[in-house]
C-alpha positions as CSV (number, residue, x, y, z in Angstrom):
1,X,0.0,0.0,0.0
2,X,1.3,3.4,-1.0
3,X,0.1,6.9,-0.4
4,X,0.0,9.4,-3.3
5,X,-0.7,13.1,-2.8
6,X,-2.2,15.2,-5.6
7,X,-1.4,18.9,-5.2
8,X,-2.4,21.9,-7.2
9,X,0.9,23.8,-7.2
10,X,0.3,27.5,-7.3
11,X,2.0,30.0,-9.6
12,X,5.4,31.2,-8.6
13,X,6.1,28.3,-6.2
14,X,9.1,25.9,-6.4
15,X,8.5,22.1,-6.6
16,X,10.6,21.6,-3.5
17,X,10.4,22.1,0.2
18,X,13.3,24.4,0.8
19,X,14.9,27.4,-0.9
20,X,17.8,29.6,0.1
21,X,16.5,32.6,-1.9
22,X,13.3,33.0,0.0
23,X,10.9,31.9,-2.7
24,X,7.6,30.1,-2.0
25,X,8.0,26.4,-1.6
26,X,5.8,23.3,-1.1
27,X,6.3,23.6,2.7
28,X,3.8,26.5,2.7
29,X,0.9,24.3,1.3
30,X,1.5,20.7,2.3
31,X,2.9,19.5,5.7
32,X,3.0,15.7,5.2
33,X,6.3,14.5,6.5
34,X,8.7,12.4,4.3
35,X,7.1,13.1,0.9
36,X,8.9,14.1,-2.3
37,X,7.6,15.3,-5.6
38,X,7.5,12.8,-8.5
39,X,9.0,15.1,-11.1
40,X,8.7,18.8,-11.1
41,X,6.6,21.7,-12.4
42,X,8.3,25.0,-13.2
43,X,8.2,28.0,-10.8
44,X,6.0,29.9,-13.2
45,X,3.7,27.0,-14.1
46,X,0.7,25.8,-12.2
47,X,-1.3,22.7,-11.7
48,X,-1.0,19.0,-10.8
49,X,2.1,17.8,-8.9
50,X,2.3,14.3,-7.5
51,X,4.1,13.5,-4.2
52,X,4.7,10.3,-2.3
53,X,6.9,8.8,0.4
54,X,7.4,5.7,-1.8
55,X,10.6,6.0,-3.8
56,X,9.7,3.2,-6.2
57,X,6.4,4.8,-7.0
58,X,8.0,8.2,-7.5
59,X,10.5,6.6,-9.9
60,X,7.8,4.8,-11.9
61,X,5.8,8.0,-12.3
62,X,8.7,10.4,-13.0
63,X,11.2,8.4,-15.0
64,X,11.0,9.2,-18.8
65,X,11.2,5.5,-19.6
66,X,7.6,5.0,-18.4
67,X,6.4,7.9,-20.7
68,X,3.5,9.0,-18.5
69,X,1.4,11.3,-20.7
70,X,1.0,14.8,-19.3
71,X,-1.8,17.1,-20.3
72,X,-1.6,20.9,-20.0
73,X,-4.0,23.8,-20.5
74,X,-2.0,26.6,-22.1
75,X,-3.0,30.2,-22.7
76,X,-1.2,31.5,-25.7
77,X,-0.6,34.9,-27.2
78,X,-2.6,35.3,-30.4
79,X,-5.1,33.1,-32.1
80,X,-3.7,29.7,-32.8
81,X,-4.2,28.5,-36.4
82,X,-4.3,25.1,-38.0
83,X,-0.8,25.3,-39.2
84,X,0.5,25.6,-35.7
85,X,-1.7,22.8,-34.4
86,X,-0.7,20.5,-37.2
87,X,3.0,21.2,-36.5
88,X,2.6,20.3,-32.8
89,X,0.7,17.1,-33.8
90,X,3.4,16.1,-36.2
91,X,6.3,16.8,-33.9
92,X,8.7,19.7,-34.3
93,X,12.5,20.1,-34.0
94,X,13.8,22.0,-31.0
95,X,17.5,22.8,-30.2
96,X,17.7,19.5,-28.3
97,X,16.1,17.4,-31.1
98,X,12.8,16.5,-32.5
99,X,9.8,16.1,-30.2
100,X,7.3,13.2,-30.3
101,X,4.0,14.0,-31.9
102,X,1.7,15.7,-29.4
103,X,-2.1,15.8,-29.0
104,X,-3.2,19.4,-29.4
105,X,-6.6,21.0,-29.7
106,X,-8.2,24.4,-29.1
107,X,-10.4,24.6,-26.0
108,X,-12.6,27.2,-24.3
109,X,-11.0,29.0,-21.4
110,X,-11.0,26.5,-18.5
111,X,-12.7,27.3,-15.2
112,X,-9.7,28.3,-13.2
113,X,-9.0,30.5,-10.2
114,X,-7.6,33.9,-11.2
115,X,-3.8,34.0,-11.3
116,X,-2.0,36.7,-9.4
117,X,-0.7,38.7,-11.2
118,X,-3.2,38.2,-14.0
119,X,-2.4,38.3,-17.7
120,X,-2.5,42.0,-18.7
121,X,-5.2,42.4,-21.4
122,X,-3.7,45.6,-22.5
123,X,-0.4,43.9,-23.3
124,X,-2.0,40.7,-24.6
125,X,-5.4,41.7,-26.1
126,X,-5.7,38.5,-28.1
127,X,-5.2,35.1,-26.6
128,X,-6.3,31.5,-27.1
129,X,-6.4,28.3,-25.1
130,X,-4.8,25.1,-26.1
131,X,-5.0,21.6,-24.6
132,X,-1.8,19.7,-25.3
133,X,-0.7,16.3,-24.2
134,X,3.0,15.2,-24.4
135,X,4.8,12.0,-23.3
136,X,8.2,13.6,-22.8
137,X,9.6,15.7,-20.0
138,X,12.2,18.1,-21.4
139,X,12.9,21.4,-19.7
140,X,10.2,23.9,-20.4
141,X,9.1,21.8,-23.3
142,X,5.6,23.0,-23.8
143,X,6.6,26.6,-23.7
144,X,9.4,26.0,-26.2
145,X,7.0,24.1,-28.5
146,X,4.4,26.8,-28.6
147,X,7.0,29.6,-29.1
148,X,8.5,27.6,-32.0
149,X,5.2,27.6,-33.8
150,X,4.7,31.3,-33.2
151,X,2.5,31.4,-30.2
152,X,4.3,32.2,-26.9
153,X,2.8,30.7,-23.7
154,X,1.4,33.2,-21.3
155,X,0.0,30.8,-18.7
156,X,0.4,27.1,-18.2
157,X,-1.5,24.7,-16.0
158,X,-0.9,20.9,-15.8
159,X,-4.2,19.2,-15.8
160,X,-3.2,15.5,-15.6
161,X,-0.3,13.1,-15.3
162,X,-1.2,9.6,-16.6
163,X,-4.5,8.6,-15.0
164,X,-4.3,11.3,-12.3
165,X,-6.4,14.4,-12.8
166,X,-6.2,17.9,-11.3
167,X,-10.0,17.9,-11.0
168,X,-11.5,20.7,-8.9
169,X,-8.5,21.2,-6.6
170,X,-7.8,24.9,-6.1
171,X,-4.3,26.4,-5.9
172,X,-2.6,25.2,-2.7
173,X,-5.2,22.4,-2.1
174,X,-4.3,18.7,-2.1
175,X,-5.9,15.3,-1.7
176,X,-4.6,11.8,-0.8
177,X,-5.1,8.6,-2.7
178,X,-4.1,5.1,-1.4
179,X,-2.8,2.7,-4.0
180,X,-3.5,-0.9,-3.0
181,X,-0.5,-2.7,-4.4
182,X,2.8,-4.0,-3.0
183,X,5.3,-1.2,-2.7
184,X,7.9,-3.0,-4.7
185,X,5.5,-3.9,-7.5
186,X,3.7,-0.6,-7.5
187,X,1.8,0.1,-10.7
188,X,1.2,3.6,-11.9
189,X,-2.5,2.8,-12.4
190,X,-4.8,4.5,-10.0
191,X,-6.0,1.4,-8.1
192,X,-7.0,3.3,-4.9
193,X,-9.8,5.7,-4.2
194,X,-9.2,9.3,-3.4
195,X,-9.9,10.5,0.1
196,X,-13.2,12.3,0.6
197,X,-11.6,15.5,1.8
198,X,-9.3,18.1,0.4
199,X,-6.7,19.9,2.4
200,X,-5.1,23.3,2.4
201,X,-2.4,24.3,4.8
202,X,-3.2,27.5,6.7
203,X,-0.9,30.4,6.0
């Protein structure tokens, strides 16, 4: 049996528990002892982050060999066209090599808590939203992909990792799931049920 914690990481927060530069860390939103993040989410990105105290489970979720698909909601500068979508779906070549084909589609603005600071409509009067799913984990990959096709990312939220969904968790909230499988043979399938309550550490 293993415990997995699903956290909605806020904007401008590190995916770690300590920082020597005084930036916000996970310690301000989750106080479960002995847990570590399975992978990371950039300081200026938001959304789903998985944590556990089970090293084997963390490895299976985070290691590139297991190719967990990750889905993001991305607010882009400008109105995305079919040419850009087709390029993302076919795979593009970045400085560190070609990407795998991505799933990409235009979506309506998702129901999200406002970001602070918000996107300035005077500086960015025209934006569009994209849902993109990738199975790689290169540094700032989604941002680099959208910039490459001519539409810089303004806001990025990770909506899912493999079978795990952000759901209705608000920034700073988390929930626990129990995975009923031997720790050494832990599958990345979500075999446990999420707890009934959500948690948010008081500031």
